[in-house]
Backbone of each chain as ProteinMPNN parsed JSONL, in Angstrom:
{"seq_chain_A": "ETGVTQTPRHLVMGMTNKKSLKCEQHLGHNAMYWYKQSAKKPLELMFVYSLEERVENNSVPSRFSPECPNSSHLFLHLHTLQPEDSALYLCASSQDRVGSGADEQFFGPGTRLTVL", "coords_chain_A": {"N_chain_A": [[-3.397, 11.253, 10.936], [-0.443, 10.403, 9.342], [2.114, 11.275, 9.208], [3.036, 11.637, 6.707], [2.638, 13.692, 4.014], [0.745, 14.762, 1.175], [0.447, 16.646, -1.8], [-1.138, 17.953, -4.755], [-4.395, 17.069, -3.35], [-6.333, 16.394, -5.111], [-6.375, 16.246, -8.657], [-6.933, 17.371, -11.871], [-6.173, 16.957, -15.18], [-5.267, 17.74, -18.564], [-4.263, 15.829, -21.468], [-2.062, 17.028, -22.566], [-0.897, 18.54, -20.661], [1.529, 19.555, -18.12], [2.325, 18.551, -14.938], [3.038, 18.35, -11.384], [3.34, 16.096, -8.666], [3.555, 16.234, -5.147], [5.288, 15.028, -2.306], [5.844, 14.776, 1.161], [7.654, 13.728, 3.961], [7.63, 13.532, 7.48], [9.01, 12.016, 9.26], [11.597, 11.227, 9.491], [12.504, 9.157, 7.935], [14.305, 6.833, 5.766], [13.684, 5.763, 3.305], [11.597, 6.167, 0.451], [8.556, 5.967, -1.453], [6.694, 5.669, -4.517], [3.423, 4.8, -5.379], [0.907, 3.438, -7.534], [-2.56, 3.305, -7.426], [-5.209, 1.631, -8.644], [-8.701, 1.071, -9.187], [-9.845, -1.858, -7.646], [-7.509, -3.219, -8.121], [-4.219, -4.513, -7.329], [-1.903, -2.596, -5.351], [0.452, -0.822, -7.235], [3.832, -0.727, -7.406], [5.785, 1.999, -8.241], [8.13, 3.64, -8.119], [11.115, 3.589, -6.139], [12.98, 5.143, -3.65], [15.975, 5.226, -1.872], [17.748, 6.598, 0.648], [17.879, 8.887, -0.922], [18.634, 7.95, -3.4], [17.615, 6.434, -6.419], [16.374, 3.204, -6.358], [14.731, 1.397, -7.487], [12.806, 0.888, -10.342], [10.009, 0.143, -11.666], [9.597, -0.515, -14.515], [8.195, 1.735, -15.441], [6.341, 3.975, -17.497], [7.994, 6.591, -19.382], [6.687, 8.997, -19.225], [6.166, 9.491, -16.639], [8.075, 10.94, -14.181], [10.282, 10.746, -11.578], [11.536, 12.596, -8.728], [13.872, 13.149, -6.195], [14.869, 15.288, -4.075], [15.851, 15.463, -1.469], [15.968, 13.56, 1.602], [13.479, 13.913, 2.709], [11.622, 14.754, 0.881], [9.714, 14.056, -2.021], [9.008, 13.952, -5.444], [6.702, 13.619, -8.166], [6.811, 13.978, -11.443], [4.681, 14.803, -14.085], [3.817, 14.302, -17.47], [2.296, 14.616, -20.647], [0.242, 12.654, -20.191], [-1.931, 9.746, -20.276], [-5.42, 8.84, -20.554], [-5.763, 6.382, -19.207], [-4.007, 6.567, -17.149], [-5.256, 7.693, -15.083], [-5.858, 7.563, -11.673], [-5.346, 6.74, -8.173], [-2.614, 8.145, -6.641], [-0.2, 7.172, -4.509], [2.031, 8.062, -1.954], [4.662, 6.789, 0.048], [6.617, 6.076, 3.008], [9.443, 4.525, 4.658], [11.357, 3.306, 7.469], [14.063, 2.22, 7.193], [16.777, 1.668, 4.857], [15.831, 0.385, 1.737], [15.645, -3.087, 1.394], [16.994, -3.751, 3.626], [15.455, -4.647, 5.594], [12.171, -5.729, 6.598], [10.204, -3.322, 6.705], [7.517, -1.5, 8.182], [5.412, 0.471, 6.177], [4.559, 3.865, 5.842], [1.868, 5.665, 4.753], [0.912, 8.401, 2.641], [-2.057, 10.493, 2.109], [-2.677, 10.413, -0.558], [-2.983, 11.378, -4.054], [-5.654, 12.063, -6.034], [-5.862, 11.507, -9.301], [-7.064, 12.638, -12.373], [-7.138, 12.18, -15.764], [-7.935, 13.835, -18.608]], "CA_chain_A": [[-2.164, 11.77, 10.364], [0.591, 9.371, 9.35], [3.42, 11.909, 9.092], [3.345, 11.761, 5.291], [1.663, 14.568, 3.388], [0.789, 14.807, -0.277], [-0.306, 17.697, -2.463], [-2.496, 18.238, -4.3], [-5.205, 15.888, -3.047], [-7.06, 16.083, -6.337], [-5.785, 16.906, -9.819], [-7.506, 17.059, -13.171], [-5.273, 17.508, -16.192], [-5.4, 17.283, -19.938], [-3.166, 14.963, -21.897], [-0.895, 17.814, -22.982], [-0.41, 19.315, -19.522], [2.611, 19.095, -17.257], [2.039, 18.821, -13.539], [3.878, 17.608, -10.447], [2.81, 15.692, -7.373], [4.555, 16.425, -4.101], [5.171, 14.224, -1.09], [6.791, 15.151, 2.209], [7.525, 12.905, 5.169], [8.138, 14.208, 8.677], [9.282, 10.89, 10.152], [13.022, 10.914, 9.509], [12.716, 7.883, 7.262], [15.342, 6.806, 4.743], [13.176, 5.25, 2.036], [10.318, 6.73, 0.008], [7.973, 5.163, -2.528], [5.487, 6.067, -5.249], [2.547, 3.717, -5.802], [-0.322, 3.731, -8.266], [-3.666, 2.453, -6.984], [-6.388, 1.654, -9.501], [-9.827, 0.364, -8.572], [-9.884, -3.318, -7.62], [-6.219, -3.78, -8.515], [-3.191, -4.366, -6.289], [-1.007, -1.454, -5.411], [1.56, -1.007, -8.17], [5.007, 0.049, -7.036], [6.332, 2.704, -9.41], [9.51, 4.055, -7.878], [11.611, 3.513, -4.772], [14.207, 5.877, -3.356], [16.591, 4.886, -0.6], [18.786, 7.612, 0.899], [17.836, 9.819, -2.05], [19.01, 7.317, -4.657], [16.583, 5.551, -6.944], [16.813, 1.816, -6.338], [13.764, 0.55, -8.172], [11.936, 1.529, -11.324], [9.314, -1.03, -12.169], [9.173, -0.384, -15.914], [7.169, 2.774, -15.523], [6.526, 4.803, -18.707], [8.811, 7.785, -19.182], [5.839, 10.166, -18.965], [6.255, 9.687, -15.198], [9.472, 11.204, -13.856], [10.412, 11.042, -10.159], [12.651, 13.415, -8.268], [14.016, 13.091, -4.733], [15.933, 16.25, -3.77], [16.408, 15.143, -0.153], [15.304, 12.376, 2.166], [12.138, 14.226, 3.2], [10.744, 15.182, -0.196], [9.644, 13.231, -3.225], [8.103, 14.507, -6.44], [6.401, 12.83, -9.355], [6.509, 14.902, -12.527], [3.773, 14.176, -15.04], [3.681, 15.016, -18.743], [1.626, 13.895, -21.736], [-0.367, 11.447, -19.651], [-3.04, 9.118, -20.979], [-6.588, 8.647, -19.668], [-5.6, 5.192, -18.37], [-3.165, 6.918, -16.008], [-6.132, 8.172, -14.009], [-5.75, 6.636, -10.544], [-4.881, 7.341, -6.925], [-1.16, 8.016, -6.534], [0.143, 7.156, -3.095], [3.422, 8.149, -1.53], [4.891, 6.111, 1.322], [8.001, 6.084, 3.48], [9.766, 3.531, 5.676], [12.51, 3.719, 8.252], [15.396, 1.832, 6.773], [17.062, 1.495, 3.449], [15.158, -0.741, 1.093], [16.475, -4.277, 1.326], [17.66, -4.011, 4.896], [14.489, -5.185, 6.546], [10.767, -5.614, 6.191], [9.681, -2.24, 7.522], [6.192, -0.933, 7.975], [5.376, 1.671, 5.353], [3.599, 4.891, 6.232], [1.328, 6.214, 3.516], [0.2, 9.662, 2.572], [-3.464, 10.348, 1.752], [-2.819, 10.19, -1.99], [-3.494, 12.37, -4.998], [-6.602, 11.479, -6.985], [-5.535, 12.101, -10.604], [-7.949, 12.368, -13.5], [-6.58, 12.656, -17.021], [-9.037, 13.972, -19.574]], "C_chain_A": [[-1.049, 10.731, 10.475], [1.985, 9.953, 9.339], [3.884, 12.031, 7.652], [2.246, 12.601, 4.645], [1.85, 14.564, 1.876], [-0.042, 15.974, -0.774], [-0.114, 17.587, -3.969], [-3.245, 16.955, -3.946], [-5.991, 15.438, -4.273], [-6.436, 16.863, -7.483], [-6.489, 16.407, -11.074], [-6.609, 17.712, -14.208], [-5.58, 16.937, -17.564], [-4.163, 16.508, -20.352], [-1.921, 15.747, -22.302], [-0.284, 18.611, -21.826], [0.839, 18.715, -18.894], [2.274, 19.497, -15.834], [2.998, 18.021, -12.676], [3.108, 17.279, -9.179], [3.933, 15.811, -6.344], [4.25, 15.562, -2.9], [6.232, 14.694, -0.107], [6.566, 14.256, 3.413], [8.275, 13.57, 6.319], [8.574, 13.181, 9.718], [10.758, 10.545, 10.255], [13.371, 9.6, 8.846], [13.748, 7.998, 6.144], [14.863, 6.349, 3.379], [11.823, 5.867, 1.725], [9.878, 6.026, -1.277], [6.849, 5.934, -3.223], [4.741, 4.808, -5.668], [1.412, 4.282, -6.638], [-1.391, 2.759, -7.775], [-4.864, 2.675, -7.893], [-7.456, 0.783, -8.865], [-9.698, -1.146, -8.758], [-8.604, -3.964, -8.135], [-5.234, -3.653, -7.367], [-2.429, -3.059, -6.454], [0.152, -1.777, -6.351], [2.716, -0.118, -7.73], [5.598, 0.675, -8.291], [7.818, 3.004, -9.217], [9.835, 3.891, -6.399], [12.888, 4.328, -4.682], [14.692, 5.478, -1.969], [17.779, 5.816, -0.406], [18.993, 8.483, -0.346], [18.32, 9.234, -3.366], [17.901, 6.382, -5.125], [17.107, 4.131, -6.975], [15.871, 0.909, -7.099], [12.965, 1.391, -9.143], [11.241, 0.396, -12.044], [8.721, -0.809, -13.554], [8.035, 0.608, -16.075], [7.403, 3.61, -16.778], [7.249, 6.102, -18.389], [7.989, 9.053, -18.985], [5.693, 10.436, -17.463], [7.737, 9.844, -14.851], [9.603, 11.572, -12.383], [11.614, 11.937, -9.884], [12.689, 13.353, -6.752], [15.155, 14.017, -4.338], [16.584, 16.05, -2.414], [15.567, 14.045, 0.464], [13.886, 12.645, 2.648], [11.141, 14.514, 2.093], [10.855, 14.265, -1.404], [8.63, 13.858, -4.162], [7.842, 13.473, -7.526], [5.95, 13.81, -10.429], [5.751, 14.162, -13.624], [3.735, 14.976, -16.34], [3.146, 14.08, -19.809], [1.047, 12.572, -21.26], [-1.524, 10.976, -20.522], [-4.22, 8.94, -20.017], [-6.447, 7.426, -18.75], [-4.654, 5.413, -17.183], [-3.98, 7.479, -14.852], [-6.163, 7.132, -12.898], [-5.464, 7.45, -9.286], [-3.378, 7.092, -6.833], [-0.781, 8.223, -5.067], [1.649, 7.255, -2.914], [3.543, 7.427, -0.19], [6.346, 6.266, 1.72], [8.182, 4.963, 4.49], [11.111, 3.869, 6.283], [13.847, 3.46, 7.574], [15.556, 1.791, 5.275], [16.338, 0.261, 2.929], [16.119, -1.915, 1.017], [17.166, -4.601, 2.629], [16.708, -4.569, 5.936], [13.09, -4.988, 6.03], [10.102, -4.584, 7.094], [8.253, -1.884, 7.156], [6.311, 0.322, 7.119], [4.254, 2.589, 5.831], [3.169, 5.619, 4.963], [0.777, 7.617, 3.7], [-1.229, 9.432, 2.101], [-3.7, 10.16, 0.26], [-3.26, 11.414, -2.766], [-4.393, 11.637, -5.977], [-6.418, 12.191, -8.315], [-6.547, 11.661, -11.652], [-7.342, 12.994, -14.744], [-7.69, 12.67, -18.069], [-8.539, 13.823, -21.005]], "O_chain_A": [[-0.749, 10.242, 11.564], [2.958, 9.207, 9.449], [5.002, 12.477, 7.395], [1.066, 12.258, 4.722], [2.957, 14.387, 1.369], [-1.11, 16.258, -0.234], [0.952, 17.173, -4.425], [-2.754, 15.861, -4.226], [-6.276, 14.253, -4.445], [-6.017, 18.007, -7.306], [-6.622, 15.206, -11.307], [-6.32, 18.905, -14.114], [-6.077, 15.82, -17.707], [-3.142, 16.532, -19.665], [-0.833, 15.176, -22.372], [0.734, 19.28, -22.001], [1.165, 17.546, -19.098], [1.972, 20.659, -15.565], [3.687, 17.125, -13.164], [2.322, 18.088, -8.685], [5.096, 15.528, -6.63], [3.091, 15.387, -2.524], [7.37, 14.973, -0.486], [5.431, 14.046, 3.839], [9.38, 14.09, 6.16], [8.515, 13.446, 10.918], [11.134, 9.663, 11.026], [14.4, 8.995, 9.148], [14.031, 9.086, 5.642], [15.571, 6.53, 2.388], [11.001, 6.067, 2.619], [10.697, 5.559, -2.069], [6.15, 6.737, -2.605], [5.321, 3.878, -6.229], [1.009, 5.435, -6.481], [-1.167, 1.55, -7.713], [-5.457, 3.753, -7.914], [-7.152, -0.13, -8.097], [-9.475, -1.642, -9.862], [-8.613, -5.126, -8.541], [-5.39, -2.778, -6.515], [-2.331, -2.503, -7.548], [0.751, -2.85, -6.281], [2.584, 1.105, -7.689], [5.877, -0.013, -9.273], [8.648, 2.658, -10.057], [8.973, 4.029, -5.53], [13.77, 4.216, -5.534], [13.913, 5.404, -1.019], [18.709, 5.817, -1.212], [20.119, 8.767, -0.756], [18.409, 9.957, -4.358], [17.324, 5.636, -4.334], [18.164, 3.87, -7.549], [16.199, -0.255, -7.332], [12.502, 2.48, -8.802], [11.816, -0.237, -12.93], [7.509, -0.902, -13.748], [7.046, 0.344, -16.759], [8.549, 3.925, -17.096], [7.139, 6.644, -17.289], [8.543, 10.088, -18.612], [5.167, 11.473, -17.06], [8.554, 8.986, -15.187], [9.087, 12.61, -11.968], [12.557, 12.025, -10.671], [11.656, 13.488, -6.095], [16.303, 13.578, -4.272], [17.741, 16.423, -2.221], [14.552, 13.646, -0.107], [13.157, 11.705, 2.966], [9.935, 14.519, 2.338], [11.929, 13.776, -1.753], [7.538, 14.247, -3.748], [8.651, 12.578, -7.768], [4.869, 14.393, -10.35], [6.119, 13.061, -14.032], [3.631, 16.202, -16.307], [3.502, 12.903, -19.861], [1.314, 11.515, -21.832], [-2.022, 11.703, -21.38], [-4.029, 8.896, -18.802], [-6.961, 7.437, -17.632], [-4.52, 4.545, -16.32], [-3.448, 7.711, -13.766], [-6.456, 5.962, -13.142], [-5.355, 8.675, -9.328], [-2.927, 5.951, -6.936], [-1.005, 9.281, -4.479], [2.428, 6.619, -3.625], [2.614, 7.459, 0.617], [7.204, 6.55, 0.884], [7.22, 4.502, 5.104], [11.905, 4.613, 5.705], [14.659, 4.37, 7.404], [14.583, 1.871, 4.525], [16.252, -0.765, 3.604], [17.274, -1.755, 0.622], [17.854, -5.617, 2.732], [17.124, -4.924, 7.038], [12.851, -4.18, 5.133], [9.512, -4.928, 8.118], [7.84, -1.955, 5.998], [7.211, 1.137, 7.321], [3.159, 2.143, 6.174], [3.998, 6.121, 4.203], [0.253, 7.972, 4.756], [-1.588, 8.313, 1.733], [-4.799, 9.788, -0.151], [-3.831, 12.355, -2.215], [-3.961, 10.711, -6.664], [-6.781, 13.36, -8.444], [-6.845, 10.475, -11.796], [-7.065, 14.193, -14.775], [-8.297, 11.642, -18.369], [-9.329, 13.91, -21.946]]}, "seq_chain_B": "GQNIDQPTEMTATEGAIVQINCTYQTSGFNGLFWYQQHAGEAPTFLSYNVLDGLEEKGRFSSFLSRSKGYSYLLLKELQMKDSASYLCAVADSNYQLIWGAGTKLIIKP", "coords_chain_B": {"N_chain_B": [[5.474, -16.439, -11.519], [4.814, -13.797, -9.152], [2.271, -13.756, -6.713], [-0.603, -12.677, -4.97], [-3.473, -13.614, -3.315], [-6.718, -12.72, -2.345], [-10.069, -12.515, -1.046], [-12.451, -10.583, -2.926], [-14.577, -9.13, -1.835], [-16.339, -8.958, 1.28], [-19.026, -9.517, 3.573], [-20.273, -8.701, 6.76], [-21.775, -8.853, 10.044], [-22.443, -6.319, 12.436], [-20.802, -6.594, 15.542], [-20.179, -9.229, 15.224], [-17.81, -11.847, 14.176], [-15.189, -11.892, 11.791], [-13.243, -13.46, 9.257], [-10.57, -12.836, 7.191], [-9.008, -14.098, 4.458], [-5.75, -14.77, 3.037], [-3.705, -15.821, 0.482], [-0.482, -16.678, -0.768], [2.086, -16.568, -3.283], [5.317, -16.234, -3.664], [8.612, -15.047, -4.589], [10.7, -15.907, -2.402], [10.44, -14.997, 1.095], [9.842, -12.593, 3.444], [8.192, -11.815, 5.436], [4.798, -10.909, 6.251], [2.318, -8.501, 5.741], [-0.559, -6.789, 7.012], [-2.782, -4.279, 6.039], [-5.064, -1.604, 6.649], [-7.498, 0.164, 4.832], [-9.498, 2.848, 4.664], [-12.17, 4.156, 2.69], [-11.091, 6.523, 0.386], [-8.928, 7.221, 1.896], [-5.538, 6.939, 3.286], [-3.7, 3.832, 3.263], [-3.271, 2.098, 6.351], [-1.092, 0.649, 8.732], [-1.653, -2.569, 10.116], [-0.727, -5.132, 11.022], [2.112, -7.359, 11.315], [3.569, -10.34, 10.339], [6.09, -12.72, 10.635], [6.933, -15.107, 11.56], [5.496, -18.383, 12.015], [2.189, -18.699, 13.268], [-0.128, -17.145, 15.596], [-0.794, -13.739, 15.999], [-1.935, -11.488, 18.296], [-3.756, -8.502, 18.622], [-5.494, -6.571, 20.327], [-8.763, -6.223, 19.154], [-8.12, -7.278, 16.768], [-6.51, -9.963, 15.065], [-3.771, -11.728, 13.614], [-2.791, -14.379, 11.542], [-0.297, -16.708, 10.505], [0.894, -19.144, 8.215], [3.659, -20.355, 6.995], [4.436, -22.615, 5.561], [2.167, -23.28, 4.189], [1.72, -21.051, 2.719], [-0.068, -19.032, 3.558], [-2.274, -16.781, 5.173], [-4.369, -15.227, 7.638], [-6.573, -12.592, 8.6], [-8.188, -11.787, 11.497], [-11.065, -10.375, 12.697], [-12.67, -9.289, 15.517], [-15.72, -8.703, 17.403], [-17.074, -6.844, 15.693], [-17.243, -3.512, 14.474], [-18.99, -0.667, 13.128], [-17.16, 1.102, 12.1], [-15.182, -0.515, 11.178], [-15.643, -1.077, 8.596], [-14.054, -1.184, 5.617], [-11.293, -1.469, 3.301], [-9.106, -4.251, 3.282], [-5.789, -4.894, 3.061], [-3.462, -7.239, 1.968], [-0.021, -7.936, 2.069], [3.132, -9.107, 0.961], [6.542, -9.326, 1.825], [9.132, -9.827, -0.355], [12.058, -11.757, -1.404], [13.812, -9.678, -1.805], [12.919, -7.838, -0.071], [10.929, -6.274, -1.136], [7.595, -5.15, -1.301], [4.882, -7.15, -2.204], [1.677, -6.784, -3.298], [-1.711, -7.641, -2.488], [-4.982, -7.346, -4.059], [-6.78, -6.42, -2.272], [-9.416, -6.699, 0.169], [-12.673, -5.791, 0.341], [-14.49, -4.948, 3.078], [-17.694, -5.071, 4.273], [-19.743, -3.877, 6.747], [-22.715, -4.619, 8.327], [-25.547, -3.339, 10.126]], "CA_chain_B": [[5.276, -15.065, -11.098], [4.431, -13.582, -7.766], [0.83, -13.602, -6.655], [-1.295, -12.602, -3.678], [-4.913, -13.78, -3.529], [-7.631, -12.491, -1.224], [-11.41, -12.3, -1.595], [-12.713, -9.21, -3.358], [-15.526, -8.448, -0.94], [-16.986, -9.767, 2.311], [-20.024, -8.809, 4.36], [-20.434, -9.249, 8.099], [-22.723, -8.119, 10.893], [-21.893, -5.625, 13.603], [-20.708, -7.427, 16.734], [-19.765, -10.589, 14.86], [-16.401, -12.102, 13.88], [-14.951, -12.174, 10.367], [-11.876, -13.887, 8.935], [-10.193, -12.494, 5.823], [-7.889, -14.957, 4.091], [-4.783, -14.311, 2.047], [-2.73, -16.832, 0.09], [0.569, -16.014, -1.521], [3.173, -17.298, -3.943], [6.312, -15.19, -3.917], [10.008, -15.475, -4.644], [11.231, -15.579, -1.096], [9.453, -14.5, 2.062], [10.428, -11.852, 4.565], [7.144, -11.311, 6.298], [3.496, -10.582, 5.655], [1.683, -7.339, 6.356], [-1.954, -6.42, 6.776], [-3.077, -2.854, 6.129], [-6.466, -1.205, 6.545], [-7.661, 1.389, 4.046], [-10.843, 3.383, 4.54], [-12.419, 4.779, 1.395], [-10.567, 7.869, 0.229], [-7.849, 7.497, 2.846], [-4.294, 6.193, 3.123], [-3.58, 2.564, 3.993], [-2.578, 2.182, 7.631], [-0.546, -0.629, 9.165], [-2.356, -3.317, 11.154], [0.045, -6.218, 11.629], [3.245, -7.939, 10.587], [3.915, -11.692, 10.773], [7.215, -13.325, 9.925], [6.978, -16.479, 12.073], [4.197, -19.053, 12.047], [1.396, -18.579, 14.48], [-1.144, -16.106, 15.742], [-0.431, -12.506, 16.694], [-3.164, -10.821, 18.704], [-3.608, -7.076, 18.935], [-6.83, -6.061, 20.597], [-9.838, -6.938, 18.457], [-7.586, -7.829, 15.523], [-5.46, -10.973, 15.166], [-3.279, -12.161, 12.308], [-2.215, -15.717, 11.589], [0.565, -17.042, 9.376], [1.468, -20.471, 8.003], [4.59, -20.218, 5.875], [4.456, -23.842, 4.76], [0.974, -23.28, 3.345], [1.597, -19.786, 1.994], [-1.42, -18.649, 3.951], [-2.471, -15.922, 6.334], [-5.693, -14.634, 7.771], [-6.808, -11.492, 9.536], [-9.414, -12.067, 12.236], [-11.61, -9.189, 13.344], [-13.704, -9.655, 16.478], [-16.597, -7.64, 17.903], [-17.047, -5.89, 14.592], [-17.878, -2.213, 14.615], [-19.265, -0.067, 11.82], [-15.947, 1.764, 11.621], [-14.3, -1.513, 10.567], [-15.916, -1.112, 7.155], [-12.852, -0.682, 4.955], [-10.579, -2.5, 2.544], [-7.988, -4.825, 4.019], [-4.772, -5.225, 2.076], [-2.429, -8.199, 2.353], [1.202, -7.689, 1.307], [4.248, -9.969, 1.351], [7.888, -8.857, 1.496], [9.795, -10.935, -1.049], [13.458, -11.972, -1.046], [14.477, -8.37, -1.837], [12.167, -6.979, 0.858], [9.936, -5.471, -1.834], [6.249, -5.594, -0.97], [3.958, -7.611, -3.238], [0.38, -6.469, -2.714], [-2.973, -8.167, -2.977], [-5.914, -6.325, -4.544], [-7.568, -5.928, -1.151], [-10.75, -7.225, 0.452], [-13.594, -4.776, 0.843], [-15.338, -5.496, 4.138], [-18.907, -4.291, 4.518], [-20.357, -4.221, 8.031], [-24.128, -4.265, 8.37], [-26.05, -3.253, 11.512]], "C_chain_B": [[4.852, -14.985, -9.66], [2.945, -13.234, -7.707], [0.324, -13.583, -5.229], [-2.793, -12.692, -3.968], [-5.681, -13.517, -2.243], [-9.006, -12.217, -1.811], [-11.643, -10.828, -1.902], [-13.571, -8.461, -2.352], [-16.098, -9.438, 0.066], [-17.981, -8.886, 3.056], [-20.168, -9.495, 5.709], [-21.341, -8.339, 8.91], [-22.008, -7.488, 12.075], [-21.926, -6.538, 14.821], [-20.209, -8.828, 16.469], [-18.253, -10.677, 14.675], [-16.268, -12.376, 12.38], [-13.484, -12.533, 10.169], [-11.607, -13.592, 7.468], [-8.927, -13.269, 5.487], [-6.998, -14.336, 3.027], [-3.842, -15.477, 1.743], [-1.711, -16.181, -0.829], [1.531, -17.005, -2.163], [4.186, -16.235, -4.341], [7.7, -15.803, -4.002], [10.668, -15.023, -3.355], [10.15, -15.015, -0.189], [10.197, -13.839, 3.21], [9.351, -11.189, 5.395], [5.898, -10.923, 5.53], [2.844, -9.481, 6.463], [0.183, -7.341, 6.071], [-2.094, -4.925, 6.998], [-4.589, -2.664, 6.015], [-6.547, 0.089, 5.746], [-9.138, 1.763, 3.982], [-10.955, 4.123, 3.22], [-11.891, 6.209, 1.371], [-9.423, 8.224, 1.164], [-6.615, 6.65, 2.557], [-4.388, 4.828, 3.802], [-2.835, 2.79, 5.299], [-2.236, 0.779, 8.108], [-1.396, -1.257, 10.258], [-1.438, -4.326, 11.833], [1.154, -6.671, 10.702], [3.538, -9.305, 11.185], [5.103, -12.181, 9.957], [7.421, -14.773, 10.378], [5.577, -17.067, 12.09], [3.487, -18.801, 13.362], [0.477, -17.384, 14.452], [-0.595, -14.932, 16.538], [-1.716, -11.77, 17.019], [-2.878, -9.384, 19.102], [-5.004, -6.506, 19.11], [-7.894, -6.891, 19.898], [-9.34, -7.631, 17.194], [-6.5, -8.868, 15.838], [-5.031, -11.348, 13.762], [-2.538, -13.469, 12.478], [-1.381, -15.958, 10.343], [0.952, -18.508, 9.4], [2.36, -20.378, 6.767], [4.59, -21.448, 4.982], [3.273, -23.899, 3.805], [0.843, -22.002, 2.511], [0.274, -19.123, 2.281], [-1.398, -17.771, 5.192], [-3.947, -15.573, 6.438], [-5.66, -13.505, 8.788], [-8.166, -11.749, 10.176], [-9.859, -10.806, 12.956], [-12.774, -9.614, 14.233], [-14.529, -8.438, 16.865], [-16.672, -6.492, 16.893], [-17.828, -4.619, 14.908], [-18.066, -1.614, 13.224], [-18.006, 0.567, 11.229], [-14.94, 0.789, 11.012], [-14.577, -1.693, 9.082], [-14.772, -0.419, 6.426], [-12.345, -1.785, 4.03], [-9.381, -2.952, 3.353], [-7.009, -5.407, 3.009], [-3.743, -6.167, 2.683], [-1.2, -7.923, 1.482], [2.32, -8.564, 1.863], [5.566, -9.332, 0.927], [8.642, -10.027, 0.881], [11.273, -11.014, -0.651], [14.267, -10.673, -1.05], [13.806, -7.361, -0.917], [11.24, -6.01, 0.137], [8.561, -6.031, -1.515], [5.472, -5.967, -2.231], [2.568, -7.513, -2.631], [-0.752, -7.288, -3.322], [-3.884, -7.012, -3.398], [-6.81, -5.782, -3.436], [-8.923, -6.599, -1.04], [-11.597, -6.11, 1.026], [-14.536, -5.426, 1.84], [-16.491, -4.546, 4.402], [-19.526, -4.787, 5.808], [-21.799, -3.728, 8.022], [-24.607, -4.254, 9.815], [-26.784, -4.529, 11.916]], "O_chain_B": [[4.564, -16.001, -9.027], [2.434, -12.504, -8.557], [0.761, -14.367, -4.387], [-3.317, -11.928, -4.779], [-5.331, -14.033, -1.181], [-9.114, -11.741, -2.941], [-11.108, -9.945, -1.232], [-13.317, -7.293, -2.055], [-16.316, -10.607, -0.252], [-17.804, -7.672, 3.156], [-20.185, -10.723, 5.792], [-21.633, -7.21, 8.516], [-21.079, -8.068, 12.638], [-22.94, -7.177, 15.104], [-19.851, -9.545, 17.404], [-17.514, -9.736, 14.968], [-17.131, -13.015, 11.778], [-12.6, -11.982, 10.826], [-12.344, -14.054, 6.597], [-7.901, -13.116, 6.149], [-7.428, -13.5, 2.232], [-3.25, -16.053, 2.656], [-2.029, -15.253, -1.573], [1.757, -18.107, -1.664], [3.94, -15.436, -5.245], [7.934, -16.924, -3.55], [11.134, -13.889, -3.244], [9.084, -14.607, -0.648], [11.056, -14.441, 3.854], [9.568, -10.131, 5.985], [5.937, -10.648, 4.331], [2.818, -9.515, 7.693], [-0.274, -7.826, 5.036], [-1.608, -4.371, 7.985], [-5.289, -3.45, 5.378], [-5.753, 1.005, 5.961], [-9.931, 1.084, 3.331], [-9.972, 4.648, 2.697], [-12.217, 7.009, 2.248], [-8.995, 9.376, 1.225], [-6.637, 5.764, 1.703], [-5.083, 4.686, 4.808], [-1.887, 3.573, 5.356], [-3.005, -0.161, 7.907], [-1.812, -0.585, 11.202], [-1.369, -4.382, 13.061], [1.147, -6.413, 9.498], [3.734, -9.426, 12.394], [5.114, -12.067, 8.731], [8.019, -15.571, 9.655], [4.589, -16.338, 12.171], [4.106, -18.705, 14.421], [0.322, -16.708, 13.435], [-0.009, -15.105, 17.607], [-2.502, -11.461, 16.123], [-1.914, -9.085, 19.806], [-5.616, -6.021, 18.158], [-7.926, -8.114, 20.031], [-10.038, -8.465, 16.617], [-5.687, -8.684, 16.744], [-5.83, -11.293, 12.827], [-1.766, -13.653, 13.419], [-1.711, -15.476, 9.259], [1.293, -19.058, 10.448], [1.872, -20.329, 5.637], [4.73, -21.327, 3.765], [3.364, -24.498, 2.734], [-0.061, -21.896, 1.682], [-0.429, -18.697, 1.364], [-0.621, -17.984, 6.122], [-4.68, -15.619, 5.451], [-4.834, -13.477, 9.701], [-9.17, -11.908, 9.481], [-9.101, -10.235, 13.74], [-13.739, -10.219, 13.766], [-14.105, -7.297, 16.684], [-16.374, -5.34, 17.204], [-18.9, -4.644, 15.513], [-17.391, -2.0, 12.269], [-17.811, 0.569, 10.014], [-13.958, 1.21, 10.401], [-13.831, -2.383, 8.387], [-14.549, 0.779, 6.596], [-12.897, -2.884, 3.985], [-8.724, -2.154, 4.022], [-7.35, -6.284, 2.216], [-3.222, -5.924, 3.771], [-1.336, -7.699, 0.28], [2.442, -8.741, 3.075], [5.694, -8.854, -0.2], [8.783, -11.083, 1.498], [11.685, -10.4, 0.333], [15.291, -10.578, -0.374], [14.096, -6.167, -0.981], [10.805, -5.023, 0.729], [8.378, -7.247, -1.464], [5.414, -5.201, -3.193], [2.306, -8.088, -1.574], [-0.748, -7.588, -4.516], [-3.591, -5.848, -3.126], [-7.519, -4.796, -3.637], [-9.506, -7.017, -2.041], [-11.277, -5.551, 2.075], [-15.288, -6.338, 1.497], [-16.292, -3.371, 4.713], [-19.805, -5.977, 5.952], [-22.065, -2.559, 7.741], [-24.145, -5.046, 10.635], [-27.27, -4.631, 13.043]]}, "name": "protein", "num_of_chains": 2, "seq": "ETGVTQTPRHLVMGMTNKKSLKCEQHLGHNAMYWYKQSAKKPLELMFVYSLEERVENNSVPSRFSPECPNSSHLFLHLHTLQPEDSALYLCASSQDRVGSGADEQFFGPGTRLTVLGQNIDQPTEMTATEGAIVQINCTYQTSGFNGLFWYQQHAGEAPTFLSYNVLDGLEEKGRFSSFLSRSKGYSYLLLKELQMKDSASYLCAVADSNYQLIWGAGTKLIIKP"}
């Protein structure tokens, strides 16, 4: 247990569906991240939130929409996804505000997403 | 562009020693991380190097040479449970992590 939880662990959705991924951290951290992990590829940073404000959006398609209602919760809203979006989606958190130090990131177990 | 290179896969024998290399080219450097990721699980932190030299932590050690843009993770007395992917990541000038694709380590009895 890393102190970061994600639900659901597995999700299968059609291209016309709308779904949301949820992440919660119990560590009192100030920064939270969404990553996409595809087989044999580096982790791709999608979104970064620092003190509930989005500080990074690495040119992610608009069919992915993040939400950070408070410092402990992070959502990723999904709509009209494509089959190539199938991947493991990892949430992570770190202690300090992004850019203030090279902090260890704590990862959740991920959501395995399959888009049909 | 920014780039992290590490071997795709390595195989080693239980009880032996293995060295996993990582080379990097990034815009700025604020430290290098190694993470371990078992299949189907979250990556977990192993080590952080920001100064040149060797950091030892039990059976695992991590080395950094900033002038060469090079690091390695050394695993001693390998156990079957060490079978996992090992991810190298560098914090760039903005403290954003740039990740390698990971090295899958297979341990054989």
